[in-house]
C-alpha positions as CSV (number, residue, x, y, z in Angstrom):
1,M,139.9,145.5,11.7
2,E,141.8,149.0,9.5
3,L,145.5,149.1,9.4
4,N,146.9,152.7,11.0
5,R,150.8,153.9,10.7
6,N,152.4,152.4,13.2
7,Q,150.7,148.9,12.0
8,Y,151.6,149.1,9.2
9,F,155.5,150.3,10.2
10,M,155.7,148.0,12.5
11,I,154.9,144.7,10.2
12,G,157.2,146.5,7.5
13,L,160.3,146.6,10.1
14,V,159.7,143.3,10.8
15,L,159.0,142.4,6.9
16,L,162.6,143.6,6.4
17,F,164.8,141.7,9.4
18,I,163.1,138.8,8.1
19,G,164.4,139.6,4.5
20,I,167.9,140.8,5.6
21,E,168.2,137.6,7.8
22,L,167.2,135.5,5.0
23,R,169.8,137.2,2.2
24,M,172.4,136.4,5.2
25,V,172.0,132.6,5.7
26,D,172.9,129.7,3.4
27,S,170.8,127.2,4.8
28,V,168.8,126.6,7.8
29,V,169.1,122.5,9.4
30,L,166.0,121.7,11.2
31,N,166.0,119.7,14.0
32,E,164.3,116.2,14.7
33,R,160.6,117.8,15.7
34,S,160.8,119.9,12.8
35,T,161.4,117.2,10.3
36,K,158.9,115.2,11.3
37,F,156.2,118.2,11.0
38,L,157.1,118.4,7.4
39,T,157.0,114.8,6.7
40,E,153.7,114.2,8.6
41,K,152.4,117.1,6.6
42,F,154.3,116.8,3.2
43,G,154.8,112.9,3.1
44,S,157.9,111.6,2.6
45,D,159.1,112.1,-0.8
46,A,158.7,115.9,-0.1
47,D,161.8,117.1,-1.8
48,R,159.4,115.9,-5.3
49,T,156.5,117.8,-4.0
50,A,156.1,121.5,-3.2
51,L,159.6,121.7,-0.7
52,A,161.6,121.2,-3.2
53,P,164.8,122.9,-1.5
54,L,164.5,120.7,1.4
55,M,167.4,117.5,1.4
56,M,167.7,114.5,3.7
57,L,171.0,114.9,5.9
58,G,171.6,112.5,9.0
59,G,172.1,115.1,12.4
60,E,174.0,114.1,15.5
61,G,172.5,111.5,17.4
62,G,170.9,109.4,14.1
63,G,168.0,111.1,14.0
64,I,167.0,112.6,10.5
65,R,167.1,115.8,9.7
66,R,166.2,118.4,6.6
67,T,168.3,121.2,5.2
68,V,166.6,124.6,3.8
69,H,168.0,126.1,1.2
70,P,166.3,129.4,1.3
71,P,165.8,130.7,-2.7
72,Q,168.3,134.2,-3.3
73,W,164.7,135.7,-4.5
74,L,162.8,135.6,-1.6
75,G,165.2,137.2,0.6
76,W,165.1,140.0,-1.7
77,C,161.1,140.1,-2.3
78,I,160.6,140.0,1.6
79,I,162.9,143.3,1.7
80,S,160.8,144.8,-1.0
81,V,157.7,144.2,0.5
82,G,158.7,145.5,3.7
83,S,160.1,148.6,2.3
84,V,157.4,149.4,1.0
85,L,155.4,149.3,3.6
86,I,157.4,151.1,5.6
87,L,157.4,153.9,3.0
88,H,153.6,153.6,2.9
89,S,153.8,154.3,6.8
90,L,155.5,157.4,6.2
91,A,152.6,158.3,3.6
92,M,150.2,157.7,6.0
93,R,148.3,160.3,8.6
94,K,149.4,159.8,12.1
95,P,147.1,158.5,14.2
96,G,144.9,160.7,15.8
97,G,145.5,163.1,13.9
């Protein structure tokens, strides 16, 4: 499947908005269901492996929750990729033309 101009533009916009959102938040607290999923997939010592930015917190109701602290560079990276895709879409031919 070949992507056309409109699809590149939409993917670029989505990535741009995700990057802006990542730049606006300091941390995200996951619910018990998401924490359980991460623990099942990556084990209980996830803080020392690939999920280094996660740390355990006690949640309301006695459940254990994790807090994700996205690195600052991640938001800028996603904003950059989204911007390049938007500019690329504007340089392409219009569909059907």
